[in-house]
TITIKOL-607811 format. One record per residue: y, z, x of N, C-alpha, C in turn. Coordinates in steps of 0.1 Angstrom, whole numbers, padded with zeros to 4 digits, always signed. Layout:
BEGIN
YZXYZXYZX
...
***
This chain:
BEGIN
+0345-0089-0566+0345-0090-0582+0335-0096-0584
+0324-0086-0587+0309-0092-0590+0307-0101-0597
+0301-0110-0595+0296-0123-0603+0284-0119-0609
+0289-0128-0627+0280-0124-0639+0276-0137-0641
+0265-0133-0642+0251-0145-0645+0248-0151-0653
+0249-0162-0662+0242-0162-0678+0225-0158-0675
+0216-0149-0681+0203-0147-0678+0197-0156-0685
+0202-0162-0703+0191-0175-0701+0191-0181-0690
+0203-0190-0691+0203-0200-0681+0198-0198-0666
+0203-0184-0661+0187-0185-0648+0173-0184-0657
+0174-0180-0659+0159-0178-0665+0148-0193-0658
+0156-0195-0672+0154-0218-0673+0155-0223-0663
+0164-0223-0655+0164-0227-0648+0152-0220-0633
+0148-0209-0630+0138-0207-0623+0127-0205-0627
+0124-0207-0637+0109-0210-0646+0104-0224-0640
+0119-0230-0640+0124-0249-0639+0113-0247-0626
+0122-0238-0618+0120-0239-0600+0107-0241-0599
+0105-0229-0603+0090-0224-0599+0080-0237-0601
+0081-0246-0618+0068-0249-0623+0072-0263-0608
+0087-0270-0602+0089-0282-0600+0081-0280-0587
+0073-0269-0575+0077-0264-0563+0050-0264-0570
+0054-0254-0578+0041-0257-0587+0031-0270-0575
+0042-0278-0587+0042-0291-0591+0036-0302-0580
+0050-0304-0573+0045-0305-0561+0040-0304-0553
+0033-0291-0549+0020-0285-0540+0007-0297-0543
+0002-0296-0562-0008-0296-0567-0010-0311-0564
-0001-0323-0559-0003-0335-0547-0003-0331-0536
-0004-0326-0534-0002-0326-0507-0019-0321-0510
-0028-0324-0497-0038-0332-0494-0031-0318-0479
-0042-0315-0473-0040-0308-0462-0033-0315-0450
-0037-0326-0449-0023-0335-0435-0007-0328-0443
-0006-0332-0458+0009-0330-0459+0014-0313-0464
+0001-0307-0466+0006-0299-0464+0005-0290-0444
+0003-0292-0438+0006-0291-0427+0017-0301-0415
+0026-0300-0430+0042-0314-0424+0050-0306-0418
+0053-0308-0410+0063-0300-0404+0079-0304-0416
+0091-0292-0417+0099-0296-0424+0110-0295-0410
+0122-0292-0413+0136-0293-0409+0133-0279-0406
+0127-0269-0410+0136-0253-0405+0124-0252-0394
+0129-0250-0376+0122-0247-0368+0110-0236-0376
+0102-0245-0369+0087-0232-0368+0075-0237-0379
+0083-0237-0392+0080-0241-0404+0076-0251-0411
+0059-0257-0418+0058-0265-0415+0059-0266-0437
+0050-0276-0446+0059-0274-0460+0044-0265-0459
+0039-0260-0455+0027-0247-0458+0034-0234-0465
+0043-0236-0447+0053-0220-0447+0063-0219-0453
+0064-0231-0457+0081-0229-0470+0075-0221-0482
+0064-0225-0487+0057-0223-0501+0058-0208-0498
+0050-0204-0487+0046-0191-0479+0059-0180-0480
+0068-0185-0477+0079-0179-0474+0087-0179-0492
+0084-0186-0500+0094-0182-0516+0080-0175-0524
+0068-0172-0518+0061-0166-0525+0063-0151-0525
+0062-0151-0505+0066-0139-0499+0076-0128-0505
+0087-0133-0506+0104-0131-0518+0098-0129-0532
+0092-0137-0539+0090-0130-0553+0078-0116-0549
+0072-0116-0538+0059-0109-0539+0063-0095-0539
+0078-0097-0531+0082-0082-0525+0097-0080-0541
+0095-0087-0546+0110-0087-0556+0095-0078-0565
+0082-0082-0570+0072-0078-0578+0069-0055-0568
+0079-0059-0560+0072-0044-0556+0060-0042-0544
+0054-0056-0541+0045-0055-0532+0051-0053-0513
+0048-0045-0505+0053-0041-0492+0046-0060-0485
+0061-0061-0471+0059-0068-0465+0043-0062-0456
+0039-0071-0455+0025-0074-0444+0021-0062-0428
+0019-0058-0424+0024-0052-0406+0020-0063-0401
+0024-0070-0393+0019-0082-0385+0030-0086-0378
+0023-0084-0358+0034-0094-0353+0039-0107-0350
+0052-0110-0348+0063-0118-0356+0067-0118-0337
+0063-0109-0332+0074-0109-0314+0070-0124-0306
+0057-0131-0315+0060-0144-0304+0061-0155-0309
+0072-0154-0321+0076-0164-0331+0091-0171-0319
+0097-0177-0311+0103-0179-0310+0121-0181-0318
+0117-0188-0332+0123-0192-0338+0136-0185-0348
+0129-0168-0345+0131-0157-0352+0141-0152-0349
+0154-0153-0350+0165-0152-0342+0173-0132-0352
+0168-0128-0360+0179-0117-0370+0165-0114-0374
+0177-0102-0384+0160-0087-0390+0159-0099-0404
+0163-0107-0409+0160-0115-0419+0148-0123-0416
+0156-0131-0406+0138-0140-0400+0125-0131-0401
+0131-0122-0392+0117-0116-0391+0111-0109-0404
+0124-0106-0410+0114-0102-0427+0105-0113-0436
+0112-0123-0430+0105-0131-0439+0099-0139-0427
+0098-0138-0430+0081-0145-0412+0073-0138-0414
+0076-0124-0416+0059-0115-0418+0051-0120-0426
+0056-0120-0437+0050-0128-0451+0046-0148-0447
+0049-0149-0442+0048-0162-0442+0037-0162-0425
+0037-0157-0417+0031-0153-0404+0020-0152-0420
+0018-0137-0420+0005-0138-0427-0004-0148-0440
+0001-0156-0444-0004-0169-0447-0009-0180-0438
-0007-0178-0424-0008-0189-0418-0024-0198-0418
-0038-0187-0420-0044-0189-0417-0051-0192-0433
-0040-0190-0439-0049-0200-0455-0046-0213-0456
-0051-0221-0468-0056-0234-0465-0040-0231-0475
-0030-0243-0482-0026-0247-0488-0029-0245-0508
-0040-0251-0506-0044-0241-0520-0045-0232-0523
-0056-0223-0508-0049-0205-0513-0033-0199-0519
-0023-0213-0508-0010-0204-0505-0003-0212-0525
-0005-0221-0528+0001-0223-0539-0011-0212-0551
-0020-0211-0555-0033-0203-0558-0020-0187-0562
-0013-0186-0549-0009-0168-0546+0006-0176-0550
+0012-0183-0551+0026-0189-0558+0031-0191-0572
+0008-0196-0579+0015-0197-0586+0016-0180-0591
+0000-0170-0585+0000-0160-0592+0016-0147-0590
+0025-0147-0579+0036-0142-0584+0050-0144-0590
+0050-0159-0593+0059-0167-0597+0059-0166-0612
+0044-0168-0616+0038-0162-0636+0044-0147-0630
+0039-0133-0630+0048-0124-0628+0061-0116-0627
+0066-0129-0623+0078-0126-0617+0084-0135-0625
+0081-0139-0639+0085-0146-0647+0086-0142-0658
+0076-0129-0662+0072-0119-0667+0082-0106-0667
+0082-0107-0654+0094-0095-0656+0109-0103-0664
+0113-0112-0655+0125-0117-0658+0125-0117-0675
+0116-0121-0682+0117-0122-0699+0121-0108-0707
+0115-0098-0699+0116-0088-0702+0132-0087-0703
+0141-0084-0693+0150-0082-0683+0161-0088-0699
+0177-0077-0696+0186-0086-0707+0198-0093-0701
+0206-0091-0709+0215-0100-0701+0221-0085-0692
+0227-0077-0697+0227-0063-0690+0221-0057-0680
+0208-0064-0680+0202-0057-0663+0205-0065-0658
+0210-0078-0663+0218-0091-0650+0226-0092-0649
+0236-0080-0653+0249-0076-0648+0250-0061-0642
+0237-0060-0641+0243-0043-0635+0243-0046-0625
+0239-0032-0608+0251-0037-0598+0236-0031-0591
+0235-0045-0572+0224-0048-0572+0232-0054-0558
+0216-0048-0548+0221-0053-0536+0213-0069-0537
+0225-0080-0527+0219-0093-0525+0215-0090-0515
+0215-0104-0513+0212-0112-0492+0232-0118-0491
+0238-0119-0503+0252-0123-0502+0257-0106-0497
+0257-0093-0500+0263-0080-0499+0251-0072-0513
+0258-0057-0507+0256-0050-0520+0265-0043-0535
+0274-0053-0533+0281-0051-0542+0284-0060-0556
+0273-0071-0558+0261-0078-0561+0262-0074-0575
+0264-0083-0588+0250-0084-0596+0236-0088-0596
+0224-0080-0600+0210-0091-0605+0214-0109-0604
+0219-0106-0615+0219-0121-0618+0224-0127-0604
+0229-0120-0598+0240-0132-0587+0225-0131-0584
+0219-0121-0578+0205-0117-0569+0194-0136-0575
+0193-0133-0584+0188-0146-0595+0193-0161-0587
+0208-0159-0588+0211-0172-0582+0207-0170-0570
+0208-0166-0562+0206-0166-0549+0191-0172-0548
+0183-0167-0557+0167-0169-0559+0159-0187-0559
+0172-0190-0567+0173-0205-0573+0175-0209-0563
+0189-0210-0561+0196-0214-0543+0184-0215-0532
+0178-0208-0531+0171-0205-0516+0155-0214-0521
+0155-0215-0536+0141-0215-0534+0140-0239-0542
+0156-0242-0542+0157-0250-0547+0159-0257-0533
+0168-0253-0520+0164-0262-0509+0154-0261-0504
+0142-0251-0508+0130-0255-0498+0123-0266-0503
+0124-0266-0517+0115-0278-0520+0121-0291-0521
+0132-0284-0513+0142-0305-0510+0137-0300-0498
+0136-0291-0480+0134-0292-0472+0112-0301-0472
+0107-0299-0481+0091-0301-0483+0096-0317-0494
+0104-0320-0498+0104-0336-0503+0110-0344-0492
+0116-0337-0484+0125-0344-0469+0109-0348-0464
+0102-0339-0463+0096-0337-0450+0085-0348-0456
+0082-0349-0465+0073-0361-0471+0077-0368-0476
+0090-0375-0475+0095-0384-0480+0093-0383-0494
+0099-0379-0505+0098-0377-0510+0111-0377-0526
+0121-0382-0531+0129-0381-0534+0134-0371-0540
+0143-0367-0539+0155-0352-0544+0151-0355-0563
+0152-0341-0564+0147-0337-0575+0161-0332-0581
+0172-0341-0584+0191-0339-0579+0193-0336-0596
+0189-0328-0605+0187-0324-0623+0200-0322-0619
+0213-0325-0627+0228-0318-0629+0226-0304-0633
+0224-0289-0639+0220-0288-0643+0220-0273-0629
+0204-0277-0618+0199-0274-0613+0208-0273-0597
+0211-0285-0597+0225-0291-0587+0234-0278-0590
+0241-0281-0593+0257-0270-0602+0250-0258-0594
+0236-0254-0603+0240-0235-0599+0236-0237-0586
+0225-0244-0577+0224-0246-0562+0241-0241-0553
+0250-0251-0563+0256-0255-0550+0272-0244-0558
+0270-0233-0561+0277-0220-0568+0276-0217-0553
+0265-0218-0548+0268-0204-0537+0276-0213-0529
+0274-0223-0517+0282-0225-0511+0292-0231-0513
+0302-0227-0528+0309-0236-0532+0317-0224-0532
+0309-0204-0530+0320-0196-0532+0319-0193-0524
+0315-0198-0510+0319-0196-0498+0326-0202-0485
+0338-0212-0493+0339-0225-0490+0356-0218-0483
+0357-0205-0478+0373-0201-0477+0367-0196-0463
+0352-0183-0463+0348-0183-0451+0343-0198-0444
+0340-0202-0449+0334-0222-0440+0349-0222-0430
+0354-0223-0443+0370-0227-0431+0375-0220-0424
+0380-0207-0428+0382-0200-0421+0381-0192-0407
+0361-0189-0410+0356-0186-0398+0347-0190-0394
+0337-0197-0399+0333-0205-0388+0342-0219-0389
+0348-0225-0391+0355-0240-0390+0362-0228-0378
+0376-0224-0383+0383-0217-0372+0395-0230-0380
+0396-0227-0391+0414-0237-0390+0426-0236-0390
+0429-0243-0383+0443-0234-0375+0452-0236-0397
+0463-0225-0393+0473-0218-0404+0474-0229-0410
+0483-0228-0417+0486-0242-0426+0486-0254-0427
+0464-0248-0419+0458-0260-0429+0453-0264-0439
+0452-0275-0451+0447-0281-0465+0432-0287-0462
+0422-0286-0470+0417-0293-0471+0408-0299-0488
+0405-0308-0488+0397-0313-0504+0383-0318-0499
+0377-0312-0509+0364-0319-0501+0361-0323-0516
+0355-0330-0517+0352-0342-0528+0334-0344-0531
+0322-0338-0536+0313-0341-0538+0305-0355-0548
+0299-0364-0548+0292-0366-0559+0280-0373-0559
+0280-0374-0574+0262-0377-0576+0257-0374-0580
+0248-0359-0588+0240-0355-0602+0250-0344-0612
+0258-0343-0601+0281-0334-0601+0286-0345-0595
+0298-0339-0603+0314-0346-0598+0321-0330-0597
+0324-0330-0580+0329-0320-0583+0342-0314-0574
+0352-0314-0571+0363-0312-0559+0367-0297-0559
+0368-0296-0541+0375-0281-0542+0389-0286-0531
+0393-0271-0535+0412-0274-0527+0406-0261-0517
+0408-0262-0506+0406-0248-0492+0424-0247-0489
+0430-0240-0494+0442-0238-0484+0443-0223-0474
+0445-0226-0460+0448-0217-0448+0459-0210-0445
+0460-0199-0447+0474-0190-0438+0470-0181-0435
+0467-0162-0442+0467-0154-0427+0455-0154-0429
+0445-0159-0442+0425-0163-0444+0424-0172-0448
+0417-0184-0447+0412-0194-0458+0407-0186-0470
+0409-0203-0486+0411-0194-0495+0403-0208-0498
+0400-0207-0512+0391-0215-0525+0401-0222-0531
+0417-0230-0532+0429-0224-0545+0427-0241-0556
+0437-0234-0567+0438-0243-0572+0441-0255-0571
+0455-0257-0562+0464-0265-0558+0475-0267-0550
+0476-0277-0541+0476-0277-0527+0489-0289-0530
+0500-0286-0520+0514-0294-0522+0516-0305-0516
+0510-0322-0519+0513-0332-0508+0494-0336-0504
+0495-0342-0498+0482-0348-0493+0478-0339-0481
+0460-0331-0486+0456-0325-0474+0459-0330-0462
+0459-0319-0454+0454-0324-0436+0437-0329-0437
+0432-0323-0441+0416-0325-0442+0410-0333-0460
+0401-0343-0460+0399-0353-0467+0386-0359-0470
+0377-0344-0476+0359-0350-0470+0357-0355-0486
+0352-0366-0489+0341-0372-0498+0326-0374-0496
+0310-0366-0501+0300-0372-0488+0292-0367-0510
+0279-0371-0505+0274-0367-0515+0264-0354-0517
+0265-0349-0530+0265-0334-0533+0249-0332-0532
+0238-0335-0524+0227-0334-0517+0231-0331-0506
+0236-0340-0505+0243-0337-0486+0255-0327-0481
+0259-0327-0491+0271-0312-0492+0260-0298-0488
+0249-0303-0496+0241-0285-0499+0230-0284-0487
+0229-0296-0483+0219-0294-0469+0224-0290-0459
+0237-0297-0456+0248-0293-0446+0249-0276-0447
+0255-0280-0456+0262-0261-0459+0245-0248-0459
+0238-0262-0461+0224-0246-0457+0219-0245-0445
+0222-0259-0434+0221-0259-0422+0211-0265-0421
+0207-0276-0434+0197-0284-0427+0198-0294-0423
+0208-0302-0423+0212-0315-0419+0219-0313-0405
+0215-0322-0393+0217-0319-0381+0222-0335-0374
+0227-0341-0385+0232-0353-0381+0250-0348-0383
+0257-0358-0374+0274-0353-0375+0280-0366-0385
+0291-0359-0391+0292-0365-0397+0301-0383-0395
+0299-0393-0405+0304-0412-0396+0311-0409-0397
+0328-0406-0394+0338-0408-0393+0340-0425-0407
+0342-0423-0417+0350-0434-0428+0335-0443-0429
+0325-0442-0434+0319-0445-0433+0311-0434-0441
+0311-0444-0456+0300-0439-0466+0280-0444-0464
+0283-0445-0458+0265-0449-0449+0256-0450-0458
+0259-0465-0468+0249-0462-0477+0243-0459-0486
+0254-0447-0487+0261-0432-0497+0245-0417-0499
+0250-0421-0478+0245-0407-0483+0253-0401-0464
+0266-0412-0459+0268-0404-0452+0284-0397-0458
+0290-0389-0448+0303-0379-0451+0319-0397-0448
+0321-0396-0459+0336-0402-0456+0352-0388-0452
+0350-0392-0440+0363-0386-0433+0372-0387-0436
+0384-0382-0446+0398-0386-0441+0417-0376-0433
+0424-0381-0436+0435-0369-0428+0425-0371-0415
+0435-0355-0409+0429-0352-0395+0418-0352-0392
+0411-0366-0386+0392-0371-0383+0395-0356-0381
+0395-0357-0365+0384-0338-0355+0390-0329-0363
+0396-0328-0371+0396-0310-0380+0382-0314-0389
+0387-0328-0392+0376-0332-0409+0361-0333-0396
+0361-0332-0389+0348-0331-0381+0343-0317-0377
+0353-0316-0373+0350-0292-0367+0348-0289-0385
+0349-0297-0395+0348-0287-0405+0337-0291-0415
+0333-0298-0413+0318-0310-0415+0306-0303-0404
+0316-0303-0389+0300-0291-0378+0296-0287-0377
+0305-0277-0389+0306-0261-0391+0304-0253-0404
+0298-0267-0416+0295-0257-0428+0281-0253-0432
+0277-0250-0425+0265-0245-0426+0264-0226-0431
+0263-0214-0434+0265-0207-0435+0254-0201-0446
+0242-0202-0448+0229-0201-0454+0224-0192-0436
+0223-0178-0441+0216-0177-0431+0200-0186-0429
***
């Protein structure tokens, strides 16, 4: 079933998200722009270049014609498409990339301001599949930019910007994929049940049951086979493939770790396979 997203909320979140990235970029010197992030081959500047490229594409600009065959970290067609924009902007300074970011996001916000709820509910191709809505596409855009902003913050040792409305919107993307994560990624056996509880900027719990296929459910009988508790920002990093650290069983790790309960081996398998983003 297509996902319908509140247009006013998403436009506000995107405006605030673009503003947060711009404010962060304005505070950076050349060394900070060149800092490596957790994503292979990408610096802070590359992360902003990627956001520029996607928003430029949504404005109808054609991707640059540039050779990226020398980049070993490119693994698929979407990665290649992303890298065309990033590679084209590598000769630019951080300040120049930030100017480009201001330009494309201002024009994108003008376009979004002119759209209606009906426009957001209209069918659209999205990175999640073809049978979705434009509003879902914009929710994915917010999710992507939110993750990249926090890649930059982590690279620079800056604190998270864990504002509840932004976290809640971002979390909706991996939360909707938990059945796929449990069944296809972690390959949990039939009969397994799981409880995932996140804390921090938002407090939320999801229940998963594995039968012929894994799905998020409203209720499970008895105690879950797997019980996970972790901070919501860590959940976002793990599901976004950002965190390389493994779960530390039974340890809160000063508020940033993953607490495993129930079948620890299966719980660890689930945590190690939470990544679903491309």
